[in-house]
C-alpha positions in Angstrom: -31.4 19.3 -27.5 -29.0 19.8 -24.5 -28.1 23.0 -22.8 -24.3 23.4 -22.5 -23.5 24.2 -18.8 -19.7 24.4 -19.1 -17.2 21.9 -17.9 -15.4 21.0 -14.7 -12.1 19.3 -14.0 -12.4 17.2 -10.8 -9.3 16.9 -8.6 -8.2 13.3 -8.3 -5.5 11.9 -6.1 -3.4 9.1 -7.8 -1.8 6.4 -5.7 -0.4 3.0 -6.0 -1.2 0.2 -3.6 -1.1 -3.5 -3.0 -4.5 -5.1 -3.7 -3.6 -8.8 -3.3 -0.8 -10.8 -1.7 0.0 -14.5 -2.4 2.4 -16.7 -0.6 3.5 -19.8 -2.4 5.1 -22.3 0.1 5.3 -25.7 -1.6 7.2 -28.3 0.5 10.9 -28.4 -0.4 11.0 -25.0 -2.0 12.0 -21.4 -1.0 8.6 -19.7 -0.3 7.7 -17.0 -2.8 5.7 -13.8 -2.0 3.9 -12.1 -4.9 2.2 -8.7 -4.3 -0.2 -7.5 -7.0 -0.3 -3.8 -7.3 -2.8 -1.3 -8.6 -3.0 2.4 -9.4 -6.1 4.2 -8.1 -7.6 7.6 -8.8 -9.5 8.9 -5.7 -12.0 11.8 -5.6 -11.8 14.3 -2.7 -14.7 12.5 -0.9 -12.7 9.3 -0.8 -14.5 7.3 -3.5 -12.6 5.6 -6.2 -13.0 7.1 -9.7 -10.8 4.6 -11.5 -8.4 1.7 -10.9 -5.8 0.1 -13.0 -4.3 -3.3 -12.2 -0.5 -3.2 -12.8 1.9 -5.7 -14.2 4.5 -6.8 -13.3 3.8 -7.6 -9.7 6.3 -7.5 -6.9 7.9 -11.0 -6.5 10.5 -12.1 -3.9 11.6 -15.4 -2.4 11.6 -15.6 1.3 15.4 -16.1 1.4 15.8 -12.7 -0.4 13.8 -10.9 2.3 14.3 -13.1 5.3 16.5 -10.5 7.1 14.8 -7.4 5.7 13.1 -5.5 8.5 9.9 -3.5 8.1 8.2 -2.0 11.1 10.5 -4.0 13.4 9.6 -7.4 11.9 11.8 -9.5 9.7 10.6 -11.4 6.7 11.4 -14.7 8.6 9.3 -13.5 11.6 6.4 -12.5 9.4 6.4 -15.8 7.5 6.4 -17.6 10.8 3.5 -15.6 12.1 1.5 -16.1 9.0 2.2 -19.8 9.0 1.2 -20.1 12.7 -1.9 -18.1 12.2 -3.0 -20.3 9.2 -2.3 -23.4 11.4 -4.5 -22.0 14.2 -7.3 -21.1 11.8 -7.2 -24.6 10.3 -7.2 -26.2 13.8 -10.4 -24.2 14.5 -12.0 -25.5 11.3 -11.1 -29.1 12.1 -12.6 -28.8 15.6 -15.8 -27.1 14.4 -18.8 -29.0 13.3 -19.2 -29.0 9.5 -22.5 -27.2 9.8 -20.9 -24.2 11.4 -18.4 -23.6 8.7 -19.4 -20.9 6.2 -17.9 -20.6 2.7 -16.2 -17.3 2.0 
C-alpha cells in the first residue's frame, strides 16, 4: 500500500531548436541545406525532461539563401567557409598515417 503525498507540477521551459543540419552538394546541382528541428522541455536545473523531433524540417537551396545575411555572414560566404573547412579536414586525414585516424 502506498501513502499519498500529494502532487506537484514542475515548471518546464519549452523551446524549439535545430538538432541536426545536412548540406547536400552533389556536383552539378544547387546545394540544399536541411535543418532538422526538435521541441524540448527543460527543467529549471537545465536537464531535458522530454524531446520531440519535428517534421517537416527546414529546407532551402543555396541559391534561395545566397544573399541572406545572418550575423554579418551571407549564405554564400557560409557555404564557402564550410566547404573550405571540410577540404582542410580531409587534407589532414590524407596526410595522417592511417593508424592515427580514429572513427567517430
